[in-house]
DOKEMAR-109682 format. One record per residue (C-alpha): residue number from 0; residue in three letters; z, y negated, x. Coordinates in nm, 2 decimals. Layout:
# DOKEMAR-109682
    n  res      pz      py      px
  NUM  ALA       Z       Y       X
...
This chain:
# DOKEMAR-109682
    n  res      pz      py      px
    0  UNK    1.64    1.30   -0.19
    1  UNK    1.35    1.51   -0.06
    2  UNK    1.07    1.70   -0.23
    3  UNK    1.13    2.07   -0.27
    4  UNK    0.89    2.25   -0.04
    5  UNK    0.72    1.93    0.09
    6  UNK    0.76    1.76    0.42
    7  UNK    0.59    1.63    0.73
    8  UNK    0.31    1.89    0.74
    9  UNK    0.23    1.88    0.37
   10  UNK   -0.11    1.75    0.25
   11  UNK   -0.19    1.54   -0.05
   12  UNK   -0.37    1.82   -0.22
   13  UNK   -0.06    2.04   -0.18
   14  UNK    0.17    1.78   -0.33
   15  UNK   -0.05    1.71   -0.63
   16  UNK   -0.11    2.08   -0.71
   17  UNK    0.00    2.17   -1.06
   18  UNK   -0.01    1.81   -1.19
   19  UNK   -0.25    1.72   -1.47
   20  UNK   -0.35    1.35   -1.47
   21  UNK   -0.61    1.38   -1.73
   22  UNK   -0.62    1.05   -1.92
   23  UNK   -0.44    0.86   -1.65
   24  UNK   -0.58    0.54   -1.51
   25  UNK   -0.54    0.48   -1.13
   26  UNK   -0.65    0.22   -0.88
   27  UNK   -0.65    0.27   -0.50
   28  UNK   -0.72   -0.03   -0.28
   29  UNK   -0.91    0.06    0.03
   30  UNK   -0.99    0.40   -0.12
   31  UNK   -1.33    0.45    0.05
   32  UNK   -1.18    0.58    0.38
   33  UNK   -0.88    0.71    0.56
   34  UNK   -0.55    0.74    0.37
   35  UNK   -0.70    0.57    0.06
   36  UNK   -0.99    0.82    0.05
   37  UNK   -0.75    1.12    0.06
   38  UNK   -0.53    0.96   -0.20
   39  UNK   -0.82    0.90   -0.43
   40  UNK   -0.94    1.26   -0.37
   41  UNK   -0.60    1.40   -0.47
   42  UNK   -0.57    1.19   -0.78
   43  UNK   -0.93    1.28   -0.89
   44  UNK   -0.87    1.64   -0.82
   45  UNK   -0.59    1.63   -1.08
   46  UNK   -0.82    1.48   -1.34
   47  UNK   -0.73    1.11   -1.32
   48  UNK   -0.98    0.82   -1.35
   49  UNK   -0.98    0.66   -1.01
   50  UNK   -1.10    0.31   -0.94
   51  UNK   -1.16    0.25   -0.57
   52  UNK   -1.12   -0.12   -0.50
   53  UNK   -1.27   -0.23   -0.17
   54  UNK   -1.48   -0.48    0.02
   55  UNK   -1.76   -0.26    0.15
   56  UNK   -1.98   -0.17   -0.15
   57  UNK   -2.21    0.06    0.05
   58  UNK   -1.91    0.26    0.18
   59  UNK   -1.75    0.25   -0.16
   60  UNK   -2.06    0.39   -0.34
   61  UNK   -2.09    0.66   -0.08
   62  UNK   -1.73    0.76   -0.12
   63  UNK   -1.76    0.78   -0.50
   64  UNK   -2.06    1.01   -0.47
   65  UNK   -1.89    1.23   -0.22
   66  UNK   -1.56    1.24   -0.41
   67  UNK   -1.73    1.33   -0.74
   68  UNK   -1.90    1.62   -0.57
   69  UNK   -1.59    1.74   -0.40
   70  UNK   -1.35    1.71   -0.70
   71  UNK   -1.59    1.78   -0.99
   72  UNK   -1.45    1.46   -1.15
   73  UNK   -1.72    1.20   -1.25
   74  UNK   -1.45    0.95   -1.35
   75  UNK   -1.45    0.78   -1.01
   76  UNK   -1.59    0.43   -0.96
   77  UNK   -1.60    0.16   -0.70
   78  UNK   -1.53   -0.21   -0.77
   79  UNK   -1.57   -0.48   -0.51
   80  UNK   -1.24   -0.64   -0.40
   81  UNK   -1.18   -0.87   -0.11
   82  UNK   -0.81   -0.90   -0.05
   83  UNK   -0.87   -1.19    0.19
   84  UNK   -0.99   -1.40   -0.10
   85  UNK   -0.75   -1.50   -0.38
   86  UNK   -1.05   -1.58   -0.60
   87  UNK   -1.18   -1.22   -0.56
   88  UNK   -0.83   -1.08   -0.62
   89  UNK   -0.74   -1.28   -0.93
   90  UNK   -1.09   -1.24   -1.09
   91  UNK   -1.07   -0.86   -1.04
   92  UNK   -0.72   -0.82   -1.17
   93  UNK   -0.76   -1.05   -1.46
   94  UNK   -1.09   -0.89   -1.56
   95  UNK   -0.92   -0.54   -1.56
   96  UNK   -0.62   -0.66   -1.75
   97  UNK   -0.85   -0.82   -2.01
   98  UNK   -0.99   -0.47   -2.10
   99  UNK   -0.65   -0.38   -2.24
  100  UNK   -0.66   -0.05   -2.06
  101  UNK   -0.33    0.09   -1.93
  102  UNK   -0.28    0.14   -1.56
  103  UNK   -0.05    0.43   -1.48
  104  UNK   -0.07    0.44   -1.09
  105  UNK   -0.15    0.15   -0.86
  106  UNK   -0.18    0.23   -0.49
  107  UNK   -0.18   -0.07   -0.26
  108  UNK   -0.33    0.10    0.04
  109  UNK   -0.58   -0.14    0.20
  110  UNK   -0.47   -0.33    0.51
  111  UNK   -0.55   -0.46    0.85
  112  UNK   -0.35   -0.41    1.18
  113  UNK   -0.31   -0.60    1.50
  114  UNK   -0.59   -0.84    1.43
  115  UNK   -0.69   -1.15    1.64
  116  UNK   -0.55   -1.48    1.51
  117  UNK   -0.77   -1.51    1.20
  118  UNK   -0.73   -1.67    0.86
  119  UNK   -0.81   -1.56    0.50
  120  UNK   -1.04   -1.76    0.28
  121  UNK   -0.74   -1.95    0.15
  122  UNK   -0.60   -2.03    0.50
  123  UNK   -0.33   -1.76    0.53
  124  UNK   -0.27   -1.57    0.85
  125  UNK   -0.49   -1.26    0.80
  126  UNK   -0.23   -0.98    0.82
  127  UNK    0.02   -1.17    0.60
  128  UNK   -0.26   -1.28    0.36
  129  UNK   -0.43   -0.93    0.32
  130  UNK   -0.14   -0.69    0.36
  131  UNK    0.11   -0.88    0.15
  132  UNK   -0.02   -1.19   -0.04
  133  UNK   -0.35   -1.03   -0.15
  134  UNK   -0.17   -0.73   -0.29
  135  UNK    0.10   -0.94   -0.44
  136  UNK   -0.15   -1.15   -0.64
  137  UNK   -0.35   -0.84   -0.73
  138  UNK   -0.04   -0.66   -0.87
  139  UNK    0.08   -0.97   -1.07
  140  UNK   -0.26   -1.00   -1.23
  141  UNK   -0.24   -0.63   -1.33
  142  UNK    0.10   -0.66   -1.49
  143  UNK   -0.04   -0.65   -1.84
  144  UNK   -0.22   -0.32   -1.76
  145  UNK    0.09   -0.17   -1.59
  146  UNK    0.31   -0.27   -1.89
  147  UNK    0.06   -0.11   -2.13
  148  UNK    0.11    0.22   -1.96
  149  UNK    0.46    0.25   -2.09
  150  UNK    0.57    0.39   -1.75
  151  UNK    0.38    0.30   -1.44
  152  UNK    0.42    0.35   -1.07
  153  UNK    0.32    0.11   -0.79
  154  UNK    0.29    0.26   -0.44
  155  UNK    0.29    0.01   -0.16
  156  UNK    0.18    0.12    0.19
  157  UNK    0.44    0.00    0.44
  158  UNK    0.49    0.14    0.79
  159  UNK    0.74    0.24    1.05
  160  UNK    0.61   -0.07    1.22
  161  UNK    0.83   -0.27    0.98
  162  UNK    1.08   -0.23    1.27
  163  UNK    0.87   -0.48    1.47
  164  UNK    0.97   -0.78    1.26
  165  UNK    1.16   -0.91    0.96
  166  UNK    0.98   -1.17    0.75
  167  UNK    0.99   -1.52    0.91
  168  UNK    1.04   -1.71    0.59
  169  UNK    1.01   -2.05    0.76
  170  UNK    0.68   -1.97    0.92
  171  UNK    0.51   -1.66    0.79
  172  UNK    0.17   -1.79    0.87
  173  UNK    0.23   -1.86    1.24
  174  UNK    0.16   -2.23    1.19
  175  UNK    0.44   -2.34    1.43
  176  UNK    0.51   -2.03    1.65
  177  UNK    0.29   -1.83    1.89
  178  UNK    0.09   -1.56    1.72
  179  UNK    0.17   -1.20    1.81
  180  UNK   -0.06   -0.94    1.65
  181  UNK    0.20   -0.66    1.64
  182  UNK    0.49   -0.88    1.52
  183  UNK    0.26   -1.01    1.25
  184  UNK    0.18   -0.66    1.14
  185  UNK    0.54   -0.57    1.14
  186  UNK    0.62   -0.87    0.93
  187  UNK    0.36   -0.78    0.67
  188  UNK    0.49   -0.42    0.65
  189  UNK    0.84   -0.55    0.59
  190  UNK    0.70   -0.77    0.32
  191  UNK    0.54   -0.47    0.16
  192  UNK    0.87   -0.29    0.14
  193  UNK    1.05   -0.59    0.01
  194  UNK    0.78   -0.64   -0.26
  195  UNK    0.86   -0.29   -0.39
  196  UNK    1.23   -0.39   -0.43
  197  UNK    1.15   -0.72   -0.60
  198  UNK    0.88   -0.57   -0.84
  199  UNK    1.12   -0.30   -0.95
  200  UNK    1.40   -0.54   -1.00
  201  UNK    1.19   -0.78   -1.21
  202  UNK    0.98   -0.53   -1.41
  203  UNK    1.17   -0.20   -1.41
  204  UNK    1.29   -0.26   -1.77
  205  UNK    0.92   -0.26   -1.87
  206  UNK    0.88    0.09   -1.71
  207  UNK    0.72   -0.03   -1.39
  208  UNK    0.87    0.11   -1.06
  209  UNK    0.75    0.05   -0.71
  210  UNK    0.82    0.23   -0.39
  211  UNK    0.70    0.17   -0.04
  212  UNK    0.57    0.45    0.18
  213  UNK    0.58    0.50    0.56
  214  UNK    0.29    0.74    0.59
  215  UNK    0.33    0.80    0.97
  216  UNK    0.08    0.76    1.25
  217  UNK   -0.27    0.85    1.15
  218  UNK   -0.60    0.79    1.32
  219  UNK   -0.81    0.58    1.07
  220  UNK   -1.01    0.26    1.06
  221  UNK   -0.68    0.07    1.08
  222  UNK   -0.71    0.08    1.46
  223  UNK   -1.05   -0.09    1.46
  224  UNK   -0.92   -0.41    1.61
  225  UNK   -0.78   -0.24    1.92
  226  UNK   -0.99   -0.20    2.23
  227  UNK   -1.06    0.13    2.39
  228  UNK   -0.85    0.03    2.68
  229  UNK   -0.55   -0.05    2.46
  230  UNK   -0.60    0.28    2.27
  231  UNK   -0.61    0.47    2.59
  232  UNK   -0.30    0.29    2.73
  233  UNK   -0.11    0.40    2.42
  234  UNK   -0.25    0.75    2.42
  235  UNK   -0.42    0.69    2.09
  236  UNK   -0.78    0.75    2.21
  237  UNK   -0.82    1.10    2.07
  238  UNK   -0.90    1.22    1.71
  239  UNK   -0.54    1.32    1.65
  240  UNK   -0.30    1.20    1.92
  241  UNK    0.00    1.42    1.98
  242  UNK    0.26    1.38    1.71
  243  UNK    0.02    1.21    1.47
  244  UNK   -0.08    1.34    1.12
  245  UNK   -0.42    1.40    0.97
  246  UNK   -0.53    1.17    0.69
  247  UNK   -0.46    1.46    0.45
  248  UNK   -0.10    1.48    0.57
  249  UNK   -0.06    1.10    0.58
  250  UNK   -0.16    1.07    0.21
  251  UNK    0.10    1.34    0.11
  252  UNK    0.39    1.09    0.07
  253  UNK    0.16    0.85   -0.11
  254  UNK    0.09    1.11   -0.37
  255  UNK    0.45    1.22   -0.38
  256  UNK    0.54    0.86   -0.47
  257  UNK    0.27    0.86   -0.74
  258  UNK    0.36    1.18   -0.92
  259  UNK    0.69    1.34   -0.81
  260  UNK    0.91    1.40   -1.12
  261  UNK    1.22    1.34   -0.91
  262  UNK    1.11    0.98   -0.87
  263  UNK    1.10    0.91   -1.24
  264  UNK    1.26    0.57   -1.29
  265  UNK    1.33    0.54   -0.92
  266  UNK    1.20    0.23   -0.74
  267  UNK    1.28   -0.01   -0.46
  268  UNK    1.29    0.27   -0.20
  269  UNK    1.12    0.35    0.13
  270  UNK    0.97    0.70    0.14
  271  UNK    0.89    0.90    0.45
  272  UNK    0.76    1.26    0.49
  273  UNK    0.80    1.33    0.11
  274  UNK    1.16    1.21    0.11
  275  UNK    1.36    0.90    0.04
  276  UNK    1.43    0.74    0.38
  277  UNK    1.78    0.65    0.49
  278  UNK    1.89    0.32    0.64
  279  UNK    1.96    0.31    1.02
  280  UNK    2.23    0.08    1.15
  281  UNK    2.29    0.22    1.50
  282  UNK    2.17    0.03    1.81
  283  UNK    1.93    0.31    1.94
  284  UNK    1.58    0.36    1.82
  285  UNK    1.56    0.47    1.45
  286  UNK    1.45    0.83    1.41
  287  UNK    1.19    0.95    1.17
  288  UNK    1.30    0.93    0.81
  289  UNK    1.49    0.61    0.85
  290  UNK    1.43    0.24    0.81
  291  UNK    1.60   -0.09    0.92
  292  UNK    1.81   -0.22    0.64
  293  UNK    1.64   -0.56    0.62
  294  UNK    1.33   -0.39    0.49
  295  UNK    1.50   -0.33    0.15
  296  UNK    1.74   -0.62    0.14
  297  UNK    1.76   -0.74   -0.22
  298  UNK    1.83   -1.10   -0.13
  299  UNK    1.53   -1.12    0.10
  300  UNK    1.32   -0.94   -0.16
  301  UNK    1.40   -1.21   -0.41
  302  UNK    1.34   -1.48   -0.15
  303  UNK    1.00   -1.32   -0.06
  304  UNK    0.90   -1.31   -0.43
  305  UNK    0.98   -1.68   -0.47
  306  UNK    0.80   -1.78   -0.15
  307  UNK    0.49   -1.58   -0.25
  308  UNK    0.47   -1.74   -0.59
  309  UNK    0.50   -2.09   -0.42
  310  UNK    0.22   -2.00   -0.18
  311  UNK   -0.01   -1.88   -0.46
  312  UNK    0.06   -2.19   -0.66
  313  UNK   -0.02   -2.41   -0.36
  314  UNK   -0.34   -2.22   -0.32
  315  UNK   -0.43   -2.29   -0.68
  316  UNK   -0.34   -1.95   -0.82
  317  UNK   -0.03   -1.99   -1.05
  318  UNK    0.15   -1.66   -1.05
  319  UNK    0.15   -1.49   -1.39
  320  UNK    0.48   -1.36   -1.54
């Protein structure tokens, strides 16, 4: 299924044109820059209330001021969130849920890529802990708000880099195997896609659907852990390397996942270039618009959910139902 008139070159503002989100509550993690900023801008331009959840309060406040001016929407706020701390995540989510407000769109955009071997405040390998577990705990804490919306969409940022690794269920934290920054990133992006499958399976009857997005290659702060030498070796040392998208184009599929009428009631999919991606089972390199089947495997999705709940419980954060 593809979006009529939308594709690789489309921008987030083009995709959201004609949609009225007045009265809708939305949250975008990492919404102060890059893809998150363009996602927040598009949602705000359609009249939604947008909560930017991020770690850098100075950057967040600056983004709010700029977005209010650019969109004419003053219902944009920033709230501090550190996905590397389960205390921060659960306090934030539980506080929001306690307000009783519905949550119509949750965009899990924030993330880290190819980091050195670092750990979160709770001892998890950083990419696994931030990209997957932090967002997992955040979403579960927001379930009352998502249910209150009647119908709600969760958009999870995966990546074509899921092709680098399936989830290593016996050692996701690299406790007993050599750390590889790109394999770790790929594992976390596969986990993001599997989370969308499991969330839809468990809560679809409550009107909550989740889809994962492969936004494409975009030059953002995500590359900040790479040296100039590594960027140059990969040909990534220009503002927009050949074949890459702009942030406005990268956010288009995120917005399509959030508002497209053709996705009503549709969850557990991987989206690419404003279309539902197809599985690729051949031996050669997967082309654009495809994914490796393990990324949406329902058995692994259930296994990941159960593992994630156990890890949260062991860290002192019982997972809500």
